[in-house]
C-alpha atoms as an extended CHARMM CRD file, in Angstrom:
* protein
*
       278  EXT
         1         1  MET       CA             84.0480000000      169.6150000000      111.1350000000  PROA      1               0.0000000000
         2         2  PRO       CA             80.2150000000      169.5940000000      110.9890000000  PROA      2               0.0000000000
         3         3  TYR       CA             78.7700000000      172.9150000000      109.8230000000  PROA      3               0.0000000000
         4         4  SER       CA             76.6580000000      173.1800000000      112.9750000000  PROA      4               0.0000000000
         5         5  ALA       CA             79.9030000000      173.6290000000      114.9080000000  PROA      5               0.0000000000
         6         6  ALA       CA             81.3100000000      176.0770000000      112.3580000000  PROA      6               0.0000000000
         7         7  ILE       CA             79.7810000000      179.2250000000      113.8550000000  PROA      7               0.0000000000
         8         8  ASN       CA             79.1120000000      179.7040000000      117.5470000000  PROA      8               0.0000000000
         9         9  ASP       CA             76.8750000000      182.2960000000      119.2310000000  PROA      9               0.0000000000
        10        10  GLU       CA             79.7880000000      184.6130000000      119.9650000000  PROA      10              0.0000000000
        11        11  GLN       CA             80.8300000000      184.5870000000      116.3080000000  PROA      11              0.0000000000
        12        12  VAL       CA             77.2850000000      185.4420000000      115.2420000000  PROA      12              0.0000000000
        13        13  GLU       CA             77.5830000000      188.5960000000      117.4030000000  PROA      13              0.0000000000
        14        14  VAL       CA             80.9760000000      189.3960000000      115.8410000000  PROA      14              0.0000000000
        15        15  LEU       CA             79.4520000000      189.2320000000      112.3480000000  PROA      15              0.0000000000
        16        16  ILE       CA             76.4770000000      191.3930000000      113.3550000000  PROA      16              0.0000000000
        17        17  THR       CA             78.8700000000      194.0510000000      114.7010000000  PROA      17              0.0000000000
        18        18  ASP       CA             81.1140000000      193.8740000000      111.6070000000  PROA      18              0.0000000000
        19        19  VAL       CA             78.2050000000      194.3100000000      109.2350000000  PROA      19              0.0000000000
        20        20  LEU       CA             76.7160000000      197.2120000000      111.2040000000  PROA      20              0.0000000000
        21        21  GLU       CA             80.0440000000      199.0750000000      111.4890000000  PROA      21              0.0000000000
        22        22  GLN       CA             81.1680000000      198.4700000000      107.9400000000  PROA      22              0.0000000000
        23        23  TYR       CA             77.9710000000      198.5750000000      105.8930000000  PROA      23              0.0000000000
        24        24  GLY       CA             75.3380000000      200.1290000000      108.1530000000  PROA      24              0.0000000000
        25        25  TYR       CA             73.0850000000      197.0850000000      107.9560000000  PROA      25              0.0000000000
        26        26  ASP       CA             71.6180000000      196.5530000000      111.4080000000  PROA      26              0.0000000000
        27        27  PHE       CA             70.8030000000      192.9290000000      112.2420000000  PROA      27              0.0000000000
        28        28  THR       CA             71.0080000000      193.4350000000      116.0200000000  PROA      28              0.0000000000
        29        29  GLY       CA             67.2430000000      193.0270000000      116.4570000000  PROA      29              0.0000000000
        30        30  TYR       CA             66.9810000000      189.8660000000      114.3790000000  PROA      30              0.0000000000
        31        31  SER       CA             66.0510000000      186.6260000000      116.0980000000  PROA      31              0.0000000000
        32        32  ARG       CA             69.3740000000      184.9230000000      116.8690000000  PROA      32              0.0000000000
        33        33  ALA       CA             68.0740000000      181.4160000000      116.1850000000  PROA      33              0.0000000000
        34        34  SER       CA             66.8680000000      182.4080000000      112.7160000000  PROA      34              0.0000000000
        35        35  LEU       CA             70.0570000000      184.3790000000      111.9930000000  PROA      35              0.0000000000
        36        36  LYS       CA             72.3380000000      181.5410000000      113.0650000000  PROA      36              0.0000000000
        37        37  ARG       CA             70.3710000000      179.0170000000      111.0100000000  PROA      37              0.0000000000
        38        38  ARG       CA             70.7470000000      181.1590000000      107.8940000000  PROA      38              0.0000000000
        39        39  LEU       CA             74.4480000000      181.8530000000      108.5070000000  PROA      39              0.0000000000
        40        40  LEU       CA             75.1350000000      178.1410000000      108.9010000000  PROA      40              0.0000000000
        41        41  ARG       CA             73.2100000000      177.4090000000      105.7260000000  PROA      41              0.0000000000
        42        42  LEU       CA             75.2590000000      179.9730000000      103.7720000000  PROA      42              0.0000000000
        43        43  PHE       CA             78.5040000000      178.7010000000      105.3250000000  PROA      43              0.0000000000
        44        44  GLY       CA             77.6320000000      175.1870000000      104.1710000000  PROA      44              0.0000000000
        45        45  LEU       CA             76.3380000000      176.1810000000      100.7280000000  PROA      45              0.0000000000
        46        46  ASP       CA             79.5440000000      178.0440000000       99.9250000000  PROA      46              0.0000000000
        47        47  LYS       CA             81.7900000000      175.3860000000      101.4730000000  PROA      47              0.0000000000
        48        48  GLN       CA             83.6210000000      177.8780000000      103.6540000000  PROA      48              0.0000000000
        49        49  VAL       CA             86.7870000000      176.5380000000      105.2460000000  PROA      49              0.0000000000
        50        50  SER       CA             86.7040000000      178.4870000000      108.5020000000  PROA      50              0.0000000000
        51        51  PHE       CA             84.8240000000      181.2240000000      110.3010000000  PROA      51              0.0000000000
        52        52  ALA       CA             87.8210000000      183.5610000000      109.9040000000  PROA      52              0.0000000000
        53        53  GLU       CA             87.7220000000      183.1670000000      106.1290000000  PROA      53              0.0000000000
        54        54  PHE       CA             83.9360000000      183.5640000000      106.0720000000  PROA      54              0.0000000000
        55        55  ARG       CA             84.2070000000      186.7650000000      108.1240000000  PROA      55              0.0000000000
        56        56  TYR       CA             87.0010000000      188.1280000000      105.9230000000  PROA      56              0.0000000000
        57        57  LYS       CA             85.0120000000      187.4820000000      102.7550000000  PROA      57              0.0000000000
        58        58  ILE       CA             81.8880000000      189.2190000000      104.1040000000  PROA      58              0.0000000000
        59        59  GLY       CA             83.9640000000      192.2300000000      105.1940000000  PROA      59              0.0000000000
        60        60  ASN       CA             86.1390000000      192.5850000000      102.0960000000  PROA      60              0.0000000000
        61        61  ASP       CA             84.2760000000      191.2610000000       99.0790000000  PROA      61              0.0000000000
        62        62  SER       CA             81.3400000000      193.5350000000       98.1700000000  PROA      62              0.0000000000
        63        63  THR       CA             79.8820000000      190.9760000000       95.7440000000  PROA      63              0.0000000000
        64        64  TYR       CA             79.9170000000      188.3410000000       98.4420000000  PROA      64              0.0000000000
        65        65  PHE       CA             78.4100000000      190.7620000000      100.9370000000  PROA      65              0.0000000000
        66        66  LYS       CA             75.5140000000      191.2300000000       98.5050000000  PROA      66              0.0000000000
        67        67  ARG       CA             75.0350000000      187.4500000000       98.5240000000  PROA      67              0.0000000000
        68        68  PHE       CA             75.2370000000      187.4430000000      102.3230000000  PROA      68              0.0000000000
        69        69  VAL       CA             72.4010000000      190.0080000000      102.6050000000  PROA      69              0.0000000000
        70        70  GLU       CA             70.3680000000      188.0740000000      100.0330000000  PROA      70              0.0000000000
        71        71  GLN       CA             70.6640000000      184.8180000000      101.9880000000  PROA      71              0.0000000000
        72        72  ILE       CA             70.1560000000      186.3180000000      105.4510000000  PROA      72              0.0000000000
        73        73  THR       CA             67.0230000000      188.2630000000      104.4850000000  PROA      73              0.0000000000
        74        74  VAL       CA             65.4560000000      185.7490000000      102.0930000000  PROA      74              0.0000000000
        75        75  ASN       CA             61.6860000000      185.3760000000      102.4720000000  PROA      75              0.0000000000
        76        76  VAL       CA             59.7230000000      182.4420000000      101.1470000000  PROA      76              0.0000000000
        77        77  THR       CA             56.9230000000      183.8490000000       99.0190000000  PROA      77              0.0000000000
        78        78  GLU       CA             54.3890000000      182.9450000000       96.3550000000  PROA      78              0.0000000000
        79        79  MET       CA             51.5860000000      184.6690000000       94.4590000000  PROA      79              0.0000000000
        80        80  PHE       CA             48.2710000000      184.8610000000       96.3110000000  PROA      80              0.0000000000
        81        81  ARG       CA             49.8330000000      183.1010000000       99.3000000000  PROA      81              0.0000000000
        82        82  ASP       CA             47.1310000000      182.4620000000      101.9330000000  PROA      82              0.0000000000
        83        83  PRO       CA             44.2420000000      182.9080000000       99.4600000000  PROA      83              0.0000000000
        84        84  ALA       CA             41.7650000000      183.7170000000      102.2650000000  PROA      84              0.0000000000
        85        85  PHE       CA             43.8680000000      186.7900000000      103.0690000000  PROA      85              0.0000000000
        86        86  TYR       CA             43.5750000000      188.0550000000       99.4850000000  PROA      86              0.0000000000
        87        87  LYS       CA             39.8570000000      187.2800000000       99.5230000000  PROA      87              0.0000000000
        88        88  ALA       CA             39.5190000000      189.5250000000      102.5990000000  PROA      88              0.0000000000
        89        89  LEU       CA             41.4700000000      192.2770000000      100.8260000000  PROA      89              0.0000000000
        90        90  ARG       CA             39.2780000000      191.9030000000       97.7500000000  PROA      90              0.0000000000
        91        91  GLU       CA             35.9600000000      191.8760000000       99.5920000000  PROA      91              0.0000000000
        92        92  LYS       CA             36.4360000000      193.9130000000      102.7870000000  PROA      92              0.0000000000
        93        93  VAL       CA             39.4260000000      196.2420000000      102.5130000000  PROA      93              0.0000000000
        94        94  LEU       CA             39.9440000000      197.4580000000       98.9580000000  PROA      94              0.0000000000
        95        95  PRO       CA             36.2680000000      198.3100000000       98.2540000000  PROA      95              0.0000000000
        96        96  LYS       CA             36.4200000000      200.6790000000      101.2690000000  PROA      96              0.0000000000
        97        97  LEU       CA             39.6240000000      202.2350000000       99.9540000000  PROA      97              0.0000000000
        98        98  GLY       CA             38.0040000000      202.4470000000       96.5240000000  PROA      98              0.0000000000
        99        99  THR       CA             36.0460000000      205.4780000000       97.7240000000  PROA      99              0.0000000000
       100       100  TYR       CA             39.3330000000      207.4210000000       98.0820000000  PROA      100             0.0000000000
       101       101  PRO       CA             40.5280000000      209.6050000000       95.1860000000  PROA      101             0.0000000000
       102       102  PHE       CA             43.9420000000      207.9070000000       95.3300000000  PROA      102             0.0000000000
       103       103  ILE       CA             45.2580000000      204.7960000000       97.1130000000  PROA      103             0.0000000000
       104       104  ARG       CA             48.8440000000      204.5050000000       98.3370000000  PROA      104             0.0000000000
       105       105  ILE       CA             49.9330000000      201.0100000000       99.3600000000  PROA      105             0.0000000000
       106       106  TRP       CA             53.2170000000      200.0370000000      100.9900000000  PROA      106             0.0000000000
       107       107  LEU       CA             54.4020000000      196.4760000000      100.6250000000  PROA      107             0.0000000000
       108       108  ALA       CA             57.2890000000      196.2290000000      103.0900000000  PROA      108             0.0000000000
       109       109  GLY       CA             59.7000000000      193.3150000000      102.7430000000  PROA      109             0.0000000000
       110       110  CYS       CA             58.4130000000      192.5630000000       99.2470000000  PROA      110             0.0000000000
       111       111  SER       CA             61.1720000000      190.0350000000       98.4840000000  PROA      111             0.0000000000
       112       112  THR       CA             61.0790000000      188.8800000000       94.8240000000  PROA      112             0.0000000000
       113       113  GLY       CA             57.7410000000      190.5770000000       94.1620000000  PROA      113             0.0000000000
       114       114  GLU       CA             55.1210000000      187.8300000000       93.9980000000  PROA      114             0.0000000000
       115       115  GLU       CA             52.9410000000      189.6780000000       96.5020000000  PROA      115             0.0000000000
       116       116  VAL       CA             53.2710000000      192.9730000000       94.6120000000  PROA      116             0.0000000000
       117       117  TYR       CA             51.9580000000      191.4590000000       91.3790000000  PROA      117             0.0000000000
       118       118  SER       CA             49.1690000000      189.6790000000       93.2820000000  PROA      118             0.0000000000
       119       119  MET       CA             48.1090000000      193.0200000000       94.7300000000  PROA      119             0.0000000000
       120       120  ALA       CA             48.2020000000      194.7280000000       91.3260000000  PROA      120             0.0000000000
       121       121  ILE       CA             45.9900000000      192.0000000000       89.8360000000  PROA      121             0.0000000000
       122       122  VAL       CA             43.3620000000      192.3720000000       92.5770000000  PROA      122             0.0000000000
       123       123  LEU       CA             43.4110000000      196.1820000000       92.1590000000  PROA      123             0.0000000000
       124       124  LYS       CA             42.9780000000      195.8090000000       88.3940000000  PROA      124             0.0000000000
       125       125  GLU       CA             40.0130000000      193.4670000000       88.8190000000  PROA      125             0.0000000000
       126       126  LEU       CA             38.3530000000      195.9280000000       91.1970000000  PROA      126             0.0000000000
       127       127  ASN       CA             39.0120000000      198.7190000000       88.6780000000  PROA      127             0.0000000000
       128       128  LEU       CA             41.2530000000      200.5220000000       91.1890000000  PROA      128             0.0000000000
       129       129  LEU       CA             44.7100000000      200.0400000000       89.6650000000  PROA      129             0.0000000000
       130       130  HSD       CA             44.5080000000      203.2670000000       87.6590000000  PROA      130             0.0000000000
       131       131  LYS       CA             44.2620000000      205.3100000000       90.8750000000  PROA      131             0.0000000000
       132       132  SER       CA             46.6720000000      203.3090000000       93.0120000000  PROA      132             0.0000000000
       133       133  LEU       CA             50.3990000000      203.3100000000       93.6230000000  PROA      133             0.0000000000
       134       134  ILE       CA             52.1990000000      200.3660000000       95.1990000000  PROA      134             0.0000000000
       135       135  TYR       CA             55.4850000000      201.1280000000       96.9330000000  PROA      135             0.0000000000
       136       136  ALA       CA             57.3980000000      197.8450000000       97.1320000000  PROA      136             0.0000000000
       137       137  THR       CA             60.4340000000      197.9160000000       99.4180000000  PROA      137             0.0000000000
       138       138  ASP       CA             63.0290000000      195.4840000000      100.6800000000  PROA      138             0.0000000000
       139       139  ILE       CA             66.4060000000      195.6980000000      102.4110000000  PROA      139             0.0000000000
       140       140  ASN       CA             67.8550000000      193.5110000000       99.6750000000  PROA      140             0.0000000000
       141       141  PRO       CA             68.6260000000      195.2400000000       96.3300000000  PROA      141             0.0000000000
       142       142  THR       CA             69.1430000000      191.9340000000       94.4890000000  PROA      142             0.0000000000
       143       143  VAL       CA             65.6140000000      190.6780000000       95.0890000000  PROA      143             0.0000000000
       144       144  LEU       CA             64.2160000000      194.1020000000       94.1540000000  PROA      144             0.0000000000
       145       145  GLU       CA             65.9080000000      193.8970000000       90.7550000000  PROA      145             0.0000000000
       146       146  LYS       CA             64.2530000000      190.5310000000       90.2560000000  PROA      146             0.0000000000
       147       147  ALA       CA             60.8820000000      191.8420000000       91.4380000000  PROA      147             0.0000000000
       148       148  ALA       CA             61.0070000000      194.7740000000       89.0160000000  PROA      148             0.0000000000
       149       149  GLN       CA             61.3950000000      192.3640000000       86.0800000000  PROA      149             0.0000000000
       150       150  GLY       CA             58.0670000000      190.6990000000       86.8220000000  PROA      150             0.0000000000
       151       151  MET       CA             59.2600000000      187.2850000000       85.6630000000  PROA      151             0.0000000000
       152       152  PHE       CA             58.5860000000      184.1020000000       87.6300000000  PROA      152             0.0000000000
       153       153  PRO       CA             59.1250000000      180.4120000000       86.8530000000  PROA      153             0.0000000000
       154       154  LEU       CA             56.4580000000      179.0450000000       84.5140000000  PROA      154             0.0000000000
       155       155  SER       CA             56.5050000000      175.8790000000       86.6000000000  PROA      155             0.0000000000
       156       156  GLN       CA             54.9350000000      177.8400000000       89.4980000000  PROA      156             0.0000000000
       157       157  MET       CA             51.9580000000      179.0880000000       87.5130000000  PROA      157             0.0000000000
       158       158  LYS       CA             49.7050000000      176.0820000000       88.1480000000  PROA      158             0.0000000000
       159       159  GLN       CA             50.0320000000      176.6350000000       91.9190000000  PROA      159             0.0000000000
       160       160  TYR       CA             49.6680000000      180.4050000000       91.5810000000  PROA      160             0.0000000000
       161       161  SER       CA             46.5770000000      179.9720000000       89.4130000000  PROA      161             0.0000000000
       162       162  GLU       CA             44.9880000000      177.7260000000       92.0590000000  PROA      162             0.0000000000
       163       163  ASN       CA             45.8100000000      180.2940000000       94.7570000000  PROA      163             0.0000000000
       164       164  TYR       CA             44.3430000000      183.0490000000       92.5800000000  PROA      164             0.0000000000
       165       165  ILE       CA             41.0510000000      181.2060000000       92.0720000000  PROA      165             0.0000000000
       166       166  ALA       CA             40.8330000000      180.3420000000       95.7950000000  PROA      166             0.0000000000
       167       167  SER       CA             41.3240000000      184.0520000000       96.5710000000  PROA      167             0.0000000000
       168       168  GLY       CA             38.2310000000      185.0180000000       94.5680000000  PROA      168             0.0000000000
       169       169  GLY       CA             39.8060000000      185.5670000000       91.1550000000  PROA      169             0.0000000000
       170       170  THR       CA             37.4260000000      184.8650000000       88.2790000000  PROA      170             0.0000000000
       171       171  LYS       CA             39.5100000000      185.4680000000       85.1740000000  PROA      171             0.0000000000
       172       172  ASP       CA             41.8660000000      183.1180000000       83.3670000000  PROA      172             0.0000000000
       173       173  PHE       CA             45.0770000000      183.6400000000       85.3630000000  PROA      173             0.0000000000
       174       174  SER       CA             47.2310000000      183.0710000000       82.2750000000  PROA      174             0.0000000000
       175       175  SER       CA             45.7580000000      186.2230000000       80.7220000000  PROA      175             0.0000000000
       176       176  TYR       CA             48.0450000000      188.2220000000       83.0330000000  PROA      176             0.0000000000
       177       177  TYR       CA             51.3330000000      186.8760000000       81.6930000000  PROA      177             0.0000000000
       178       178  SER       CA             53.0230000000      185.6230000000       78.5620000000  PROA      178             0.0000000000
       179       179  ALA       CA             55.2240000000      182.5470000000       78.4710000000  PROA      179             0.0000000000
       180       180  ASN       CA             58.8570000000      183.3720000000       77.7930000000  PROA      180             0.0000000000
       181       181  TYR       CA             60.8210000000      180.0810000000       77.6010000000  PROA      181             0.0000000000
       182       182  SER       CA             60.7640000000      178.7840000000       81.1940000000  PROA      182             0.0000000000
       183       183  LEU       CA             59.4960000000      182.0730000000       82.6140000000  PROA      183             0.0000000000
       184       184  ALA       CA             56.1290000000      183.7660000000       82.9210000000  PROA      184             0.0000000000
       185       185  LYS       CA             56.4420000000      187.4790000000       82.1660000000  PROA      185             0.0000000000
       186       186  PHE       CA             53.7170000000      189.5690000000       83.7730000000  PROA      186             0.0000000000
       187       187  ASP       CA             52.0170000000      192.4090000000       81.9020000000  PROA      187             0.0000000000
       188       188  ASN       CA             53.7080000000      195.7920000000       81.8650000000  PROA      188             0.0000000000
       189       189  GLU       CA             50.3820000000      197.4440000000       82.7150000000  PROA      189             0.0000000000
       190       190  LEU       CA             50.6610000000      195.9420000000       86.2100000000  PROA      190             0.0000000000
       191       191  LYS       CA             54.1880000000      197.3180000000       86.5750000000  PROA      191             0.0000000000
       192       192  THR       CA             53.2690000000      200.9040000000       85.7340000000  PROA      192             0.0000000000
       193       193  LYS       CA             51.7550000000      201.3090000000       89.2110000000  PROA      193             0.0000000000
       194       194  MET       CA             54.7450000000      199.9300000000       91.1550000000  PROA      194             0.0000000000
       195       195  ILE       CA             57.7050000000      201.7410000000       92.6610000000  PROA      195             0.0000000000
       196       196  PHE       CA             60.5400000000      199.5120000000       93.8530000000  PROA      196             0.0000000000
       197       197  SER       CA             63.1120000000      200.8470000000       96.2890000000  PROA      197             0.0000000000
       198       198  THR       CA             65.4210000000      199.6890000000       99.0530000000  PROA      198             0.0000000000
       199       199  HSD       CA             64.2040000000      200.4300000000      102.5520000000  PROA      199             0.0000000000
       200       200  ASN       CA             65.6100000000      199.1120000000      105.7980000000  PROA      200             0.0000000000
       201       201  LEU       CA             62.8090000000      198.6200000000      108.3300000000  PROA      201             0.0000000000
       202       202  VAL       CA             65.3980000000      198.6880000000      111.1070000000  PROA      202             0.0000000000
       203       203  SER       CA             66.9850000000      202.0620000000      110.4120000000  PROA      203             0.0000000000
       204       204  ASP       CA             65.0090000000      203.9840000000      107.7590000000  PROA      204             0.0000000000
       205       205  HSD       CA             62.1380000000      206.3720000000      108.4500000000  PROA      205             0.0000000000
       206       206  SER       CA             58.5940000000      206.7610000000      107.2490000000  PROA      206             0.0000000000
       207       207  PHE       CA             58.5440000000      208.1470000000      103.7040000000  PROA      207             0.0000000000
       208       208  ASN       CA             54.8610000000      208.6850000000      102.9090000000  PROA      208             0.0000000000
       209       209  GLU       CA             51.3270000000      208.4000000000      104.2590000000  PROA      209             0.0000000000
       210       210  PHE       CA             49.5730000000      205.2020000000      103.2340000000  PROA      210             0.0000000000
       211       211  GLN       CA             46.0420000000      203.8150000000      103.2720000000  PROA      211             0.0000000000
       212       212  LEU       CA             47.2490000000      200.1980000000      103.3270000000  PROA      212             0.0000000000
       213       213  ILE       CA             50.4960000000      198.6570000000      104.5800000000  PROA      213             0.0000000000
       214       214  LEU       CA             51.3500000000      194.9830000000      104.1180000000  PROA      214             0.0000000000
       215       215  CYS       CA             54.2880000000      193.4100000000      105.9090000000  PROA      215             0.0000000000
       216       216  ARG       CA             53.6800000000      189.6940000000      105.9920000000  PROA      216             0.0000000000
       217       217  ASN       CA             56.0500000000      187.1440000000      107.4820000000  PROA      217             0.0000000000
       218       218  VAL       CA             58.9030000000      189.5870000000      108.0900000000  PROA      218             0.0000000000
       219       219  LEU       CA             58.3890000000      190.4750000000      111.7650000000  PROA      219             0.0000000000
       220       220  ILE       CA             58.7130000000      186.8130000000      112.8030000000  PROA      220             0.0000000000
       221       221  TYR       CA             62.4610000000      187.1380000000      112.1480000000  PROA      221             0.0000000000
       222       222  PHE       CA             62.7890000000      190.0790000000      114.5620000000  PROA      222             0.0000000000
       223       223  ASP       CA             63.0030000000      190.1370000000      118.3410000000  PROA      223             0.0000000000
       224       224  ARG       CA             60.1730000000      191.8070000000      120.2690000000  PROA      224             0.0000000000
       225       225  ASP       CA             61.8600000000      195.2230000000      120.6530000000  PROA      225             0.0000000000
       226       226  LEU       CA             62.5050000000      195.4520000000      116.9410000000  PROA      226             0.0000000000
       227       227  GLN       CA             58.9690000000      194.2570000000      116.1640000000  PROA      227             0.0000000000
       228       228  PHE       CA             57.6130000000      197.0960000000      118.2960000000  PROA      228             0.0000000000
       229       229  LYS       CA             59.9170000000      199.5950000000      116.6010000000  PROA      229             0.0000000000
       230       230  VAL       CA             58.7710000000      198.5030000000      113.1330000000  PROA      230             0.0000000000
       231       231  LEU       CA             55.0900000000      198.5400000000      114.1480000000  PROA      231             0.0000000000
       232       232  GLN       CA             55.6160000000      202.1090000000      115.3710000000  PROA      232             0.0000000000
       233       233  LEU       CA             57.1060000000      202.9820000000      111.9790000000  PROA      233             0.0000000000
       234       234  PHE       CA             54.0100000000      201.5340000000      110.2960000000  PROA      234             0.0000000000
       235       235  ASP       CA             51.7410000000      203.4480000000      112.6440000000  PROA      235             0.0000000000
       236       236  ASN       CA             53.5700000000      206.6850000000      111.7420000000  PROA      236             0.0000000000
       237       237  SER       CA             53.1580000000      205.8400000000      108.0440000000  PROA      237             0.0000000000
       238       238  LEU       CA             49.4710000000      204.9020000000      108.0970000000  PROA      238             0.0000000000
       239       239  GLU       CA             46.6940000000      207.4390000000      107.9490000000  PROA      239             0.0000000000
       240       240  ASN       CA             43.6320000000      207.1970000000      110.2110000000  PROA      240             0.0000000000
       241       241  LEU       CA             41.2120000000      204.4570000000      109.0820000000  PROA      241             0.0000000000
       242       242  GLY       CA             44.0100000000      202.8840000000      107.0350000000  PROA      242             0.0000000000
       243       243  TYR       CA             44.6980000000      199.1510000000      107.1380000000  PROA      243             0.0000000000
       244       244  LEU       CA             47.7200000000      197.1860000000      108.3650000000  PROA      244             0.0000000000
       245       245  ALA       CA             48.1880000000      193.5590000000      107.2510000000  PROA      245             0.0000000000
       246       246  LEU       CA             50.6380000000      191.1660000000      108.9300000000  PROA      246             0.0000000000
       247       247  GLY       CA             51.5970000000      187.5060000000      108.4930000000  PROA      247             0.0000000000
       248       248  THR       CA             49.7320000000      184.5580000000      110.0050000000  PROA      248             0.0000000000
       249       249  LYS       CA             52.0260000000      184.3270000000      113.0550000000  PROA      249             0.0000000000
       250       250  GLU       CA             52.2980000000      188.0920000000      113.6150000000  PROA      250             0.0000000000
       251       251  THR       CA             50.1810000000      190.4840000000      115.6560000000  PROA      251             0.0000000000
       252       252  THR       CA             49.8970000000      194.0400000000      116.9660000000  PROA      252             0.0000000000
       253       253  ASP       CA             48.8050000000      192.6070000000      120.3420000000  PROA      253             0.0000000000
       254       254  PHE       CA             50.9370000000      193.6420000000      123.3350000000  PROA      254             0.0000000000
       255       255  SER       CA             52.6260000000      196.3510000000      121.2510000000  PROA      255             0.0000000000
       256       256  PRO       CA             52.4300000000      200.0800000000      122.0930000000  PROA      256             0.0000000000
       257       257  ILE       CA             50.2420000000      200.6990000000      119.0000000000  PROA      257             0.0000000000
       258       258  SER       CA             47.6310000000      198.0060000000      119.7630000000  PROA      258             0.0000000000
       259       259  LYS       CA             45.0490000000      200.3110000000      121.3680000000  PROA      259             0.0000000000
       260       260  ARG       CA             44.8050000000      202.3480000000      118.1630000000  PROA      260             0.0000000000
       261       261  TYR       CA             43.8610000000      199.3390000000      116.0070000000  PROA      261             0.0000000000
       262       262  LYS       CA             40.8260000000      197.1200000000      115.5930000000  PROA      262             0.0000000000
       263       263  ARG       CA             41.2620000000      193.7140000000      114.0040000000  PROA      263             0.0000000000
       264       264  LEU       CA             39.0120000000      192.5080000000      111.1830000000  PROA      264             0.0000000000
       265       265  GLU       CA             37.2050000000      189.3320000000      112.2180000000  PROA      265             0.0000000000
       266       266  THR       CA             39.0280000000      186.6730000000      110.2230000000  PROA      266             0.0000000000
       267       267  GLU       CA             42.3770000000      187.6600000000      108.7960000000  PROA      267             0.0000000000
       268       268  LYS       CA             45.5010000000      189.3080000000      110.2120000000  PROA      268             0.0000000000
       269       269  ILE       CA             44.3240000000      192.7480000000      109.0980000000  PROA      269             0.0000000000
       270       270  TRP       CA             43.8740000000      195.6900000000      111.4740000000  PROA      270             0.0000000000
       271       271  ARG       CA             42.1710000000      199.0260000000      110.8520000000  PROA      271             0.0000000000
       272       272  LYS       CA             43.6040000000      202.1500000000      112.4270000000  PROA      272             0.0000000000
       273       273  LEU       CA             41.0000000000      203.9970000000      114.4540000000  PROA      273             0.0000000000
       274       274  SER       CA             40.2630000000      207.6480000000      113.8650000000  PROA      274             0.0000000000
       275       275  ASP       CA             41.2700000000      210.0340000000      116.6640000000  PROA      275             0.0000000000
       276       276  GLU       CA             37.7090000000      210.4530000000      117.9080000000  PROA      276             0.0000000000
       277       277  ASN       CA             37.3230000000      206.6760000000      118.3210000000  PROA      277             0.0000000000
       278       278  LEU       CA             40.3120000000      206.3450000000      120.6250000000  PROA      278             0.0000000000
């Protein structure tokens, strides 16, 4: 039987209900096309025999459930991805925040951490890391463990170095890590300003007040209602004149929060207006 026929739309709904009832993970607002594609991929990767067996394994094997969450929520990421975005952060956003006594940044959906370390490097180069704290959250505890280690494949460093230079970096990128067999291990100094924790954008609440929130290429996997709900969460978590950064295909337009935000000219970065400017 071809894998494309292995899971139908009704069975996708069954799995969503199972996972919500049993584990409290709420995938009801996820785009069905994206969800189905990822379920089929996992089904094929693990050579599952039938949907019934697949469902049983997800519901009864906690180790396999961990793998399920990992595969369903996986985000493709790299350091200094979209260099122009980081250039805008470096030149337009962070210098403004540099006037604050302390900078709290939330990186939501941080995946394996490439974006967190990119952010820490930019903060260090602007001499702001010492007075910043980066909260890096993800629904997936496995990727957070990986992110906290700060180790990435050495084979990626050439690409990451090119991204870094294109984003306005002027130092030797390799000065930020040491080679450890096939891995690049990033400096502990960068890690001292990071807090990694699980956070479910669907069901968890605001947990601090931030000056900058980044959530890039996560909302595209959600349906419109859930996108609006998450944007509201960000709005509740962002102080006036703070900045919200989204992915290239994401926007605050048409959402209930849009009137409170003004977009920076080039990148997908919005500034929250102060009350008197509304």
